[in-house]
C-alpha positions as CSV (number, residue, x, y, z in Angstrom):
1,M,263.6,72.5,153.7
2,S,263.4,73.2,150.0
3,K,265.5,75.9,148.4
4,P,263.6,78.9,147.0
5,Y,264.8,78.9,143.4
6,A,265.0,76.7,140.3
7,I,266.9,77.4,137.1
8,G,265.2,77.1,133.7
9,L,267.2,77.0,130.5
10,D,265.5,77.4,127.1
11,L,268.2,76.0,124.9
12,G,267.5,76.9,121.3
13,G,269.5,76.6,118.1
14,T,270.0,80.4,118.0
15,N,269.8,81.6,121.6
16,S,270.0,80.2,125.1
17,V,267.8,81.9,127.7
18,F,268.3,81.3,131.4
19,G,265.8,82.2,134.1
20,I,265.8,82.0,137.9
21,V,262.3,81.0,139.0
22,D,260.8,81.1,142.4
23,N,258.3,78.7,143.9
24,E,255.3,80.7,142.7
25,G,256.5,80.6,139.1
26,N,257.9,84.2,138.9
27,I,261.0,84.7,136.9
28,V,263.1,86.9,139.2
29,E,266.3,87.0,137.0
30,T,267.0,86.3,133.4
31,V,270.0,86.4,131.1
32,S,270.7,85.1,127.6
33,M,273.5,84.3,125.3
34,R,274.0,83.1,121.7
35,T,273.9,79.4,121.2
36,G,275.3,79.5,117.7
37,G,279.0,79.6,117.0
38,Y,280.0,76.7,119.2
39,T,281.4,73.5,117.7
40,E,282.3,71.8,121.0
41,A,279.9,71.0,123.8
42,D,282.4,71.8,126.5
43,D,283.0,75.3,125.2
44,Y,279.2,75.9,125.1
45,V,278.7,74.6,128.7
46,N,281.6,76.6,130.1
47,D,280.4,79.8,128.6
48,A,276.8,79.1,129.5
49,V,277.7,78.5,133.2
50,A,279.8,81.7,133.3
51,T,276.8,83.6,131.8
52,L,274.3,82.0,134.2
53,M,276.3,82.7,137.4
54,T,275.8,86.4,137.0
55,S,272.1,85.8,137.7
56,V,272.7,83.1,140.3
57,E,274.8,85.4,142.4
58,K,272.1,88.0,142.4
59,V,269.7,85.6,144.3
60,G,272.3,84.4,146.9
61,G,274.4,81.9,145.1
62,L,274.1,78.2,144.3
63,E,273.0,77.4,147.9
64,K,269.7,78.9,147.0
65,I,269.1,76.8,143.9
66,E,267.1,73.6,144.3
67,R,267.5,72.2,140.7
68,M,268.0,73.1,137.1
69,G,265.9,72.1,134.1
70,I,266.8,72.3,130.4
71,G,264.3,72.4,127.5
72,A,266.3,71.5,124.3
73,P,265.7,70.1,120.9
74,N,266.1,66.3,121.1
75,G,266.5,66.5,124.8
76,N,266.1,63.0,126.4
77,Y,264.8,63.0,129.9
78,L,265.7,59.4,130.6
79,N,269.4,59.7,130.0
80,G,270.0,63.4,130.4
81,C,271.4,63.8,126.9
82,I,270.8,65.9,123.8
83,E,270.7,63.4,121.0
84,M,271.6,64.2,117.4
85,A,270.0,67.7,117.3
86,P,270.1,69.0,113.8
87,N,270.4,72.7,114.8
88,L,273.2,72.3,117.3
89,P,276.6,71.7,115.7
90,W,278.1,70.3,118.9
91,A,275.3,67.8,119.2
92,H,274.4,67.2,115.5
93,D,275.9,63.7,115.1
94,N,276.3,62.5,118.7
95,S,274.8,62.2,122.1
96,V,275.9,64.9,124.6
97,P,275.4,64.3,128.3
98,I,274.2,67.9,128.9
99,A,272.6,67.4,132.3
100,R,275.7,65.8,133.8
101,M,277.9,68.5,132.3
102,F,275.9,71.3,133.8
103,S,275.5,69.5,137.2
104,K,279.3,69.0,137.5
105,R,280.0,72.7,136.8
106,L,277.2,73.9,139.2
107,G,278.3,72.1,142.3
108,G,276.3,69.0,141.8
109,I,272.8,70.4,141.8
110,P,270.2,68.1,140.2
111,V,269.9,68.9,136.4
112,H,267.3,67.3,134.1
113,V,266.7,67.8,130.4
114,T,263.7,67.1,128.1
115,N,262.6,68.3,124.7
116,D,261.1,71.8,124.4
117,A,257.6,70.5,123.8
118,N,257.7,68.4,126.9
119,A,259.0,71.4,128.8
120,A,256.0,73.4,127.6
121,A,253.6,70.7,128.9
122,L,255.3,70.7,132.3
123,G,255.1,74.5,132.4
124,E,251.4,74.4,131.7
125,M,250.8,71.7,134.3
126,T,252.9,73.5,137.0
127,Y,252.2,77.2,136.3
128,G,249.7,77.5,133.5
129,I,246.3,76.6,132.1
130,A,246.7,72.9,132.7
131,R,247.0,73.1,136.5
132,G,244.8,70.4,138.0
133,M,244.7,68.4,134.7
134,K,246.1,64.9,134.5
135,N,245.4,64.1,130.8
136,F,246.2,66.6,128.1
137,I,248.3,67.2,125.0
138,V,250.3,70.4,124.3
139,L,251.0,71.1,120.7
140,T,253.7,73.7,120.0
141,L,253.3,75.5,116.7
142,G,256.5,77.2,115.7
143,T,259.2,76.5,113.2
144,G,258.2,72.9,113.7
145,V,255.3,71.1,115.4
146,G,256.2,69.6,118.8
147,S,254.1,67.8,121.4
148,G,254.0,67.0,125.0
149,I,251.6,64.2,126.1
150,V,250.5,63.9,129.7
151,I,248.6,60.8,130.7
152,N,247.5,60.1,134.3
153,G,249.6,63.1,135.5
154,Q,252.8,61.9,133.9
155,L,254.6,62.8,130.7
156,V,254.9,60.1,128.1
157,Y,258.6,59.3,127.4
158,G,258.4,55.8,126.0
159,C,261.1,53.1,126.4
160,D,263.9,55.5,125.2
161,G,262.9,58.9,126.3
162,M,262.0,60.0,122.7
163,A,258.2,59.3,122.6
164,G,255.6,61.8,121.7
165,E,256.7,63.2,118.3
166,L,253.2,63.9,117.1
167,G,254.5,66.5,114.6
168,H,255.9,63.5,112.7
169,V,252.7,61.6,112.4
170,I,251.9,61.1,108.7
171,M,249.0,63.2,107.5
172,R,249.4,62.8,103.8
173,R,251.0,59.6,102.4
174,D,253.8,60.5,100.0
175,G,253.2,64.2,100.8
176,R,255.6,67.0,101.4
177,H,259.2,66.2,102.4
178,C,259.8,66.8,106.1
179,G,263.0,67.8,107.8
180,C,262.9,64.5,109.6
181,G,263.4,62.6,106.3
182,R,259.9,61.3,106.0
183,R,257.1,62.6,103.8
184,G,253.7,64.0,104.7
185,C,254.3,64.8,108.3
186,L,252.0,67.1,110.3
187,E,255.0,69.4,110.8
188,A,255.5,69.8,107.0
189,Y,252.0,71.4,106.8
190,C,251.0,72.9,110.1
191,S,254.2,74.5,111.4
192,A,254.9,78.2,110.7
193,T,257.2,77.0,107.9
194,G,254.5,74.7,106.7
195,V,252.0,77.6,106.4
196,A,254.5,79.6,104.4
197,R,255.1,76.5,102.1
198,T,251.3,76.3,101.5
199,A,251.2,79.9,100.6
200,R,254.1,79.5,98.1
201,E,252.5,76.4,96.5
202,W,249.1,78.0,96.1
203,L,250.5,81.2,94.7
204,T,252.5,79.3,92.2
205,A,249.7,76.9,91.2
206,T,247.1,79.6,90.6
207,E,246.7,83.2,89.3
208,R,244.2,84.1,92.0
209,P,244.6,87.7,93.3
210,S,246.1,88.0,96.8
211,L,247.8,90.5,99.0
212,L,250.5,87.9,99.3
213,R,251.6,88.6,95.8
214,E,252.9,91.9,97.0
215,I,255.6,90.0,98.9
216,D,258.7,88.2,97.4
217,I,257.4,84.6,97.2
218,D,260.7,83.2,98.7
219,H,260.4,85.4,101.8
220,I,256.7,84.9,102.7
221,T,256.2,83.9,106.4
222,S,253.3,82.6,108.4
223,L,253.0,86.1,109.9
224,D,252.5,87.6,106.4
225,V,249.7,85.1,105.8
226,S,248.1,86.0,109.1
227,I,248.3,89.7,108.4
228,A,246.8,89.2,105.0
229,A,244.0,87.1,106.4
230,G,243.3,89.8,109.0
231,K,242.8,92.2,106.1
232,G,240.2,89.9,104.5
233,D,242.4,88.3,101.9
234,A,240.5,85.2,100.6
235,M,243.5,83.0,99.8
236,A,245.2,83.8,103.2
237,N,242.0,82.9,105.0
238,E,241.8,79.6,103.1
239,I,245.4,78.8,104.0
240,F,244.5,79.0,107.7
241,Q,241.3,77.0,107.1
242,F,243.4,74.3,105.4
243,T,246.0,74.3,108.2
244,G,243.3,74.3,110.9
245,E,241.4,71.4,109.3
246,M,244.6,69.3,109.2
247,L,245.3,70.0,112.9
248,G,241.7,69.1,113.7
249,E,242.1,65.8,111.8
250,A,245.3,65.1,113.7
251,C,243.7,65.9,117.1
252,A,240.8,63.6,116.2
253,D,243.3,60.8,115.8
254,F,245.3,61.7,118.9
255,A,242.1,61.6,121.0
256,A,241.7,57.9,120.1
257,F,244.8,56.9,122.0
258,S,244.8,59.2,125.1
259,S,241.4,60.7,125.5
260,P,242.7,64.1,126.7
261,E,240.7,66.5,128.7
262,A,242.3,69.4,126.7
263,F,244.4,70.2,123.7
264,I,246.6,73.1,124.5
265,F,248.2,75.1,121.7
266,F,251.4,77.0,122.3
267,G,253.6,79.1,120.0
268,G,253.6,82.1,117.7
269,M,251.0,80.7,115.3
270,T,248.4,80.8,118.1
271,K,248.3,84.6,117.6
272,A,246.2,83.9,114.6
273,G,243.3,83.2,117.1
274,D,240.0,82.1,115.6
275,L,241.5,82.0,112.1
276,L,243.3,78.8,113.2
277,M,241.3,77.7,116.3
278,K,237.8,77.7,114.7
279,P,238.7,75.2,111.9
280,I,240.6,73.0,114.4
281,E,237.6,72.6,116.6
282,E,235.0,72.3,113.8
283,T,237.1,69.6,112.0
284,Y,237.8,67.7,115.2
285,R,234.2,67.4,116.0
286,A,233.4,66.3,112.4
287,K,236.1,63.7,112.2
288,V,236.5,62.3,115.7
289,M,234.9,59.1,117.0
290,P,231.6,60.2,118.6
291,V,232.6,59.0,122.1
292,F,235.3,61.6,122.1
293,R,233.5,64.4,120.4
294,D,232.5,66.8,123.2
295,K,235.1,65.9,125.8
296,P,238.3,67.9,125.3
297,K,238.7,71.6,125.5
298,F,240.7,73.5,122.9
299,L,242.8,76.1,124.7
300,I,245.6,78.5,124.0
301,S,248.5,78.6,126.4
302,S,248.1,81.1,129.3
303,L,251.8,81.5,129.8
304,D,253.6,84.6,128.7
305,G,255.4,83.8,125.4
306,A,258.7,85.4,126.4
307,G,259.0,83.4,129.6
308,A,257.0,80.2,129.0
309,A,259.9,78.1,127.7
310,V,262.0,79.1,130.7
311,L,259.1,78.3,133.2
312,G,258.6,75.0,131.5
313,A,262.3,74.1,131.8
314,A,262.3,75.2,135.5
315,A,259.4,72.8,136.2
316,I,261.4,69.7,135.1
317,R,262.2,67.4,138.0
C-alpha cells in the first residue's frame, strides 16, 4: 500500500522550500531555509534535514513518506547529482550526489533530483494544466529561461541527464553574452534579466521619451517594464513585443523537432499576460512550418506560483 505523502524540495540559490504533498496534490506542510551561506554540501544537507523534519513529524514521521523529489539548478535525474551549479557555492565546481545524501539521512526513502524546469513539467503533467497530455514543452521565464520537454509521456533527459536546455539555443549569432559562456542565447533576451537588458540598451541608444527614464537605468527590472507597458508606455510595449516575437520564433523551431500539443509558460514574466503571449502566438504562426501552425496550444501554468516548484519536485519519481 502506498504511503500518503511525498516531499518536494525547491532548492534555489537563495532559498530552499520544502513541502509535504498528499496524493491529491495538496501541500499540507511547508517550511523553508536559506540556501546561501553554505560552502560544504554536508553542512547544507544536515541543516536541511533538521529543518525538514519539523514538518515530517507533523504528518506522522518518515513512515508516512513515500519518496522525496528535488528540483535544483543543474540537477541530473540520471545520476542524482547537482553538477557545477553556478549559484551554489558547494556545488559550483563539482558534482554533488544530493539524492544519495538526503536518502541516507532520511532513513533510505527514495530520493530523486532533476532541474527546476523539468520539475515544473512534471508538476504540470501530474497536478496542473498538462494532465492527460503526452507531448508538451514547459518554458520557465524567470531569472533565466528553462525548459522541460515531454515526448510520448516521458521527460527528455538525453544520454547524460542534461538534455533540454532550450534557453541556450542560439537566437542571434554573435549576439549578447549569456551566463553560460555563449553568445546570443534565448535566455540572454527573453528571461526577466534579458527584458531588463533590452530596456537598458534601448534607453541608452535613443532619446525617446519613456516612463522608464524615471528609474535608475542600472536598477530597471522586467516588472518595471511591465508596469510601464500597462500604463501605455510605447517603448515598454515594444520591449514586450520584441521579447514575445523572439519567443515565438523559438517555439516555431522547437515545434519542428517534437510537435508538442502545447507550449506551457511558467514564471513571473507570465504575469504580463497578453503583452507577452499575443506576440508569441502571432509570431509562431507566422514563422512555423505550415504543418505545425494550428496544432499547439499556448498556455500559462495553472499551478499556484508559490507552491508550483514544490509540487513539481514532489512529482519526481
